[in-house]
N, C-alpha and C positions, 0 to 999 in steps of 0.2 A: 704328448710323448711320454716316456717314461718318468719314474722317479724311484727312488731307493726305497718306499714302502713296497713297490711290488717285486723287488728282487727277491728270487728264490736263493736263499743261503745254501741249500741242500742239494741244489742245482749241479750235477756233474760237468756242465761245460763252464759254469763260472769256474769251478776249479781248475778244471782244463787250461783255460784262459789265463790265469793265474801263473800257472808255471809255464805254459807255452812263451808267454811273451818275455819271460825271464832266462830262458834257457836256449842257446844257440841249436843243440842237435834236435829239441823238440821244436823249433822253429823249422828247421831242415826238413824234417818228417811231417809239417804242415803242408809244407809245399809238395813234397814227394809221396807220403801215404796217410792225407785227411782220414779216410775212413777207417783204417786200421788206427790211428791214434785216437780219433774217436771211440772206437771199439775198446781200447785200452782203458779210456776214462769212463767207460760205462754209459756213455751219451746214449740217451733214447732214440727212436728212429726219428721222432717228431726234432730233437735238438739237432741231430746230426742234416736233416733235410734242411732245417732252417740255416744252421751255418755254412752247408753248402751252397745253398742257392742265394746266401749272402742277404737273407731277407731281414732287414730291421725291424720290421713290424712283428715279424714273427717269433724273432729273437726277444725282442721286449715283451711279448706276449708270454711268452714260454717262463719269463723270471731272468734273463739275462741281466746282469747289474749293468745299468746306464752308463759306466765307466768302461766298462768292457766294449760295447757294443762299436766305438771308434777304432777299439783296440784290434778288434777282430778284423775291422776294415782295411785298417793298417797292415796287419799280417797278410793279407790278400792283395793291397796294391801298392805298398808302402807308402811312407811319410812324405816323400816329395812331390815336387810339381802340383801342390793343391791348389786347384783353379777350379770355375766354376764348371769346367767340362770334366773335372776327376772322377774316376769310377765311384769312390768313395762317395760323393756327393751324390753322384745317380742313385745310388743305393737307397739313401735318405730320401729322395725325390720319389722314387717310385714307392717306397713305404708310406709316405705321406703325401700323395697329391694334393688334397685340398691346402694342407697347411704351405705347402710349396706354392700353388697358386696366388694363395692369400700373400705371401711374402715378395713374389714376383710382382703383383699388383701394387703393393707399398712401395717397394724401390721404383716403380714407374712414378709413381704419384709423387713422391719425393725428389725424382730428377724433373717432372715436369715442374711442380713448385720452386725447385732451383732455378730452372732457367727461365721462368717467370719472373724472377727478382733479379735477373741479372739485366 
């Protein structure tokens, strides 16, 4: 996954998220006119498409700060109802299928071990 060193501090999308998450009117526009808002902040086509598609891997590859990726998903899906079926988690699972498979396999192994100890 990402790290702070890969963050592009000049990326317009990073600036946009900084302001949108703090301003109710911008959050309303996020939901009603994402494309127009992206234009106003000067996002490139690649930034807008990764944002629109909620593509976690592309966002990270473009240089979005790793802290902002979950913020972006919260803006799309809200912050409540976080379960294993939540759309924000599904976005990470699509972006990192190998890591997801390893995590599920590890969880299954831990559950198997716990059951064997009982």
